[in-house]
Structures are given as structure tokens and as C-alpha cells.
N, C-alpha and C positions, 0 to 999 in steps of 0.2 A: 503495498498499500504506499512505503513511503516512495518507489519509486515510482510510484506515480503521481503522486504527489509532485516529485521532481520538475517531470516531464510536463505536467499539465499544471503550472501556479495560476488558483484561479483568486483575487481578491474582491470581496467582497462588501460593499457600502451598504447596511443597513440604515434605512429611513423610518424613523418610530417616531418622528416629531407630528408632532399634532396639524397637519399637511390639511388645509378646506378641498373638498373634491369644488374644481368650479362646474356651471349650468352652462358653462360654453363649450364647444369644442376644442378638441385641443389642438387644432391648426388654425383657429380667426385669433386674433391679433388682440392681445391682452390690454381691455380695457380698461382705466388706470380710475382710484376716486378722487376724490376730494381737490386741491389747488394741486395745480401743474410746479413741475418743479423748478427750483430757482437755478440759473447756468450756474455749473463750477458749486451748487451746494451739496450736499448730505445724501448720500448715496443710499436708496435702501436697502434692509436687511437680505432681504431676497432677493434684489439683483444680484449681493452680495456670493450670495451661498450656490444662485446660479453660475457665475463666475467660478467658484472654484469647483464649482462640481464638472464643470466644463475644463478646468485647470488637468483634473487629476486625470478625465477620461484621455483628453488630448499625453499626456505624459505616461497611459497605458496602466495605471494603479490601480483606476476601477473599469472592472470588464463588464458587471452588470450593478445596475442599481436597484435593489430587494426594498421593497415596503412591505414591512410586517406588518401593518393594519389591513394590506386588503388577502393574505392569506399566506400562507409557507411554499415556499419555492424549490423546490429538490434541488440539492445542488450536484452537479456529476461527478459519480466517482469519490461520493458521500460514503462510507460503513459506517454505519453506528457504534456498531462492534467493536471493531477494529478503531478507527480514531475515539470514541469515548472511550477507551483503554486505555490509547495513547494519552487522553487529554485528562483522565483519571491520575494517570503515573505522572503527569507533569504537576497538576495540584496538588497530591501527594506528597510529591517533592519539597513544590510551594512551602507547603505545611511546615514540611517539616523543618525546611531553613528560618522559615518564621520563628519556628516552635525553640529553634535551637539559639535565636539572635537574641527574643524575650529574654530566655534562663539566664543569655550572657550576660545583658544588659540589668537584669536585676540580682546577677551576683555581680555585677561591680557598682552597680549602688550600695547594696550593704559592705562591701571591700571599702569605696569610698570612702563612707561615714566613719566607717572601723578607724582607718590612717585618719581621719580629722578629727577621733576622738583620740590615738595616739598622738598626736601631733600635737595636739591642746597639753596632754600629759607631759611631753617631752620638754616642750618649750615651761611650764612652770615648774619641773625640775630644775632647768635649765636658770632659771630666775632664783633659782634658791642656791643653786650652787655659785652662780655670781654671787648672790648677795654675803655666802659662806667667805668663796673669795676674798670678795673684796675685805669683810671684818678681819679677815689672817695681818692680807697687807697690812693694814691698821692695827694691830697688835705690834706686827711684826714692825716698822718704825716707830712704836712708843715706847716699844724693848730698846731697840737702837738708840731712840734717844737718851734714855734713862741710866745702858751702857754707856753714853759719851759722858754725860755727866758727873757718872759715880768715877769717871775713869778722870778726868781732869780733877773735880773736886780733891781737896786734901784729905788726907784723914783728920780727922775731928776728933779730937779727944775732950770729954767734958769732965774733969776733976780728978785726972787719972781711973775711970772705970774703963773697961775693958770693952766695950760696945766700938769698937773702930768700926765695923761692917754693919749698925744699926742701918737700914736708911729710913725716912721718916719723912 
């Protein structure tokens, strides 16, 4: 069946819009309603759509326009047994890919939340460590100054007591 699709590519454009059926025969010129259009003015959407369909047909992209409101037109070389299975397999594959993508997205969302919590805890720990380090540096400076003062100052003796190392 795939070989037939390669030999006979068919593209169908389905027109399922709310198109009104005209009361005039198709070969009669279309009678416009309302005010006549201004030159260089807005082009009606119907004319834009007709031009689009004509460009598609000229490019060979649309073989046939099927109106879904009229009824079903059989598509040549369409076997519902094989084509339906092919489409079911394709849709099942797409469904599986979507399920995997959604589960990965949920996992990554949870992972981002966990990492944000860990980051906040590590930042708090870092601030504690910085505070501790600053306090140790201050204590070190204070102790160095005391040591310098003790080395510079001569030993004072008060009345013959042996309290030479007494630091008050």
C-alpha cells in the first residue's frame, strides 16, 4: 500500500466551512450585494480564499476540493484496513512520545524545585560560614594587637609582687 501512495500522491483539501449554496447557476456571473467596492480598497475574504485555492491548484498541491457537507467522496487507493492501521500506529507513537515528554517535564519541574530548595539552604550555610570567618578574623586581629601591646609594654611590678604577667 505504501508503494501505491508513492506512485499516486493525492492531496485533498476539505472544505467544511459554512458556505452558502447559491441560487444562481454556477456559470452565471456572481451578483455582488451592497455598495460597490472602492478602487484600491479592502478585498473581500471570499475573493482572497478563491485566489488562494487557485494558486494551490496551479501549483498542483490540491488535486480535488472535497466538500464535507455534501457527502463522502471515496478516495481512490484508500484501504481502511491498512491505512487505518498505519494511522493508528502513527498516532500511538505520537501519544507515547507526548507521554514521555510530559513525564520528563514533570520530573524536571520537581528537580528544579528540589535544586532551588538546596540552593537556598547552601546560600544560608554560606552566609553562616562567612559570618564565622569574619568573627575569627576579628578575633585574630584583636589577639595580635594584645600581643603587640604586651611585647611593647615593660613588665610592671607593683610593690614587689610576682604578678609580672598579670594583664588587666
